[in-house]
N, C-alpha and C positions, 0 to 999 in steps of 0.2 A: 381475910377481915380480922383487924386487930383492933382493942379496947384503946379509945385517948383515956391515957390517964388522967385523974381525979386531978390534978392543978391543971391542966389544960381541961378539963368540962370547968372549973371554976372561973379559969378566966375569958370561956368564950365569950360571956350572955353584956349584951349593950354593945359589942366592937364590933366597926366595920368590918366588914370581911372580902376580901378580893380573889374573886372568882376568877383562875384562868382556866382557859380549853379551847381546844384547836381543830379548826375544820378539819374532813378528813383527806385534804392535802397538806397538811400542818401549820397551816395559816395559823398563826394565836389571838387570841385575844384575852383583856382583862378588861371585869368592868368591877365598881362598889355593889354591893348587897346591903344593906342596913336590916336584912329579916333573917339573917342566921341563926339556928337554933337547932340547940344539942337533942336529939330524941331522945336519944340512949349511948348506952357507953362505946356505941360503933356506930353510928349510924346521926347523920347532920342533917338539916334542911334550910334551901330557904326559898322562896317566891322568886319568881324572873318573871319581874314586873315588865321593865324597861329596854333588855337588853334580848334582841332580836338576833344578836348575833350567838350571843349563849344558845339560844335555846335550840339552831339552826346547828350549832358547833356538837351538842351532847345528842342530836340526831343519828348524825355522823360518825361520831370519836366519843363515848361513853366514860373517857381518861378525862380526871377532874384533879385541879390541886384550889386549896383555897388556903388565903393568908389573913391571920389577925395581926396586929398588931397593936402596942400602945407606945406613942412615942417618949409620951412621958415616963414614962419607965424601962425605956427598950428593950421592954419583955417582946418573944411575939413566939405565935407556933406557924406551921406550915401541917397540912391535911391534906394525903389525896387517895384519891381512891377512884369509885366506880358509882356513874349517876345514872340517874334513871328516872325520867319526865312521871310525873302524875297529874293527871287531870279528872282525875274524882276518885270520890274514897272518903274515910275519914282527916288523912294527911293533908289533904285539900280544903276540908272543912274545918279545920282547926288555923290553917292557917289566913283563911279568910277574916274567921275571929280577929286573930290575932291583929291584922293588918288593921280592923274595924278602928282602932286602938290610934294610928299612925297618923301623920298628919294629913289632912285635907287634902285632894286635890291627887293625890295617888289614883291610877289607871286600879280598875279592877283587877284580883288575884284570877289568873285563868288555868294554872298549871304550878307545881311549886317540884323541886328539884331535891330529888333525896339520896344524899353519896352513903354510900358503906365504905368505911374507914380499911383500905390497905396499909396505911403508915402514916407518920406524926413524924417535924420533925419540929428540932428547936431553933427557932430563929433570934432569936433575942443576943443583942448584942454581947459577945462575951468568947472567949475559947470554947464554947459549945456552939455555936452557930453556923448550923446546915446539921448539926448531930442528930440522930433517928433515935427515938424514943422510944416508938412503941413500930 
């Protein structure tokens, strides 16, 4: 477990995240998530609303990568870690409350994915692209 650098923590809020998972057989899946939340310096969470493949993959293979980028500035970061699907408790309750403010028409939140951060990479345009920063 590593700590997400402060400048990356400050960058994450309000950004669309792209979550990559893989099945037990290594078949990849990437899907956008608008609900990425920083829990603390070592964990992020998202509500898994639409992606049947994401949840299925995480039951088979807990490895996950999340990329968040800002096309306007060319800045971006990737977080790699281990996922845990949470079906009850305070983290789920908090996500349900947060999603009440989201646009109407979204399905109810049945589970959230808590990611323990194991590495952070710079994905910004420039010479440090791909460099591990935590």
